[in-house]
N, C-alpha and C positions, 0 to 999 in steps of 0.2 A: 504494500500500500504506500504509494508515493504521493498521494493526493493532498489536497488542502482541505481544511476544515472551515466552513463558513458558519459562524455562529448566527444561525438564521432565525431562530424563533425566540428563545428565552434562555435564562440561566437560573439554575438552582444555586442560591447564594448562601454559603456557609462562611461568610466573611465579616469581620468586624467593621472594616471601613465602610462597606456598603450599608451596614445597619446604622451608621452615624448619619447617613444621607436621608434615608427613608426607613420605615419599619420593615421588619423581616417579611411581612406579608405583601409589601409593595412589589409589583412585578418588575423583574429585571429583563426587559424585552428589547430586542433589536428593532430598528425601523424596518418595516416590511419592504418598502420601496428600495432602500439601500441594499437590503438582502437580495432582492431580485436583481439589482444591478450587478452584484457580485456573482450571482449564479450565471447571469447572461455573459459576463466577461469570462468566467471559467469555461463556459461552453464554446465561446468564440475562440478562445486560446487552446481549446481541446485539452484542458487540464481536468484530471479526475478530481471530483469534489464530493463532499458530504455536507448535508445541512441537518441541523437538529439542535437538541438541548445539550448544554454543557453544565458540568458541576464545578463550582468555584469554591476554592478553599484559601485560607490565609497562608498555608504552608505548602511548600513544594513536596516535601517528603512525607511527613506523618499524615497530613490531611488527605493526601493522594495515595495513601496506603503503599508507600515505597518501603517495604520491610527488608528487601534484599540489599538495597543500596544505602540505607540510612538506619534509622532507629529500629532495632529488632523487637523492642518492647512497645509495640503499638497499643494504644488505648483500646480497651475492650469494645467501646462503642464504634470503633472504626473497622473491626474485624468483619470481613464479608461485605464491606461497603461497595466494592467494585461490582460484585455479582448482583447485589441489590439494585444498584443504579442501572445496570444493564437490563434488568427486568422492567425498570421504569422508562426504558428507551433513552437513557442518558448516554451519550456517545463518547464523551471525553472529559478530562480534567483540565482545568485552566485556572489562572489566578486573578486576572485583571478585569475582564469584560463585564462581570456582574456589577462592579462598582461603576464602571463607565456607563452601563445601561441605566442604572438608577440615577446617576447624575443627569444624563440627557433627558430622562423622563421628568424629573423634578424641575429642571430648568428649561424644558420645552425645546430641546435640540433634537437632532437625529444622529444615530450612530448604528453601525453594524461592525462586526469583527470577523477577522480571517486569520487563520494560523496554519502553519505547515504541519503536516502529520509526520512526526519524527520517531515515533515508537509505536509498537503494537502491544499495548498494555495487557491484553488478554493472553499474550504469549510470554512477554518479558518486560521488565522495567527498563531495559537498556535502550538508549537511543541508537537507531540504525544509522550509523555515521555515513555510509555510502549513499543513503537516501536523503540525509538532512539538507545538504546544499541544494538539491533539486527541489525539495519541498519548500524551502525558504524562498528560492528564486521564483517558483510558481505562485506562491502567496503574494509576493511583492508585485509581480507582473499582473496578476489578477486584480489586485487592489488599484494599481495605477490605471489599468485599462478601464475598470469600472468608474473611477473618479473622472477620467477624461472623456467618457462617453455617456455619463449620467445625464438624464434629461429631467 
């Protein structure tokens, strides 16, 4: 999987900063028109893409259940979280866009997010280095193309 991840619909926020902007119940949602522009750009550039819900955490390691590469003493509440989120159709982990989506909602701006897929977390925690540069390049090209062709 070398594709890009378009944060297209919403984010499940387990973040402190996002909760300082609006209550936990406030939706962290991407702008649907910007999301469509990203999808259109990915299609025009023939870049593999995925759209869906992301899970946001304060931490890169513990919150994202990285027990092989970080803290082996994961809190009990986080055990099995990846499998639970997969059943809820949450496709990835990320750290920033939930706060971004809440900010733009509160201040009446628009935003969408795009990331390169650099690991297959259902298989391993490790970044697939030979795919990382391609994924990042595709994410940047897609974002630039969407920004320059957005109507």
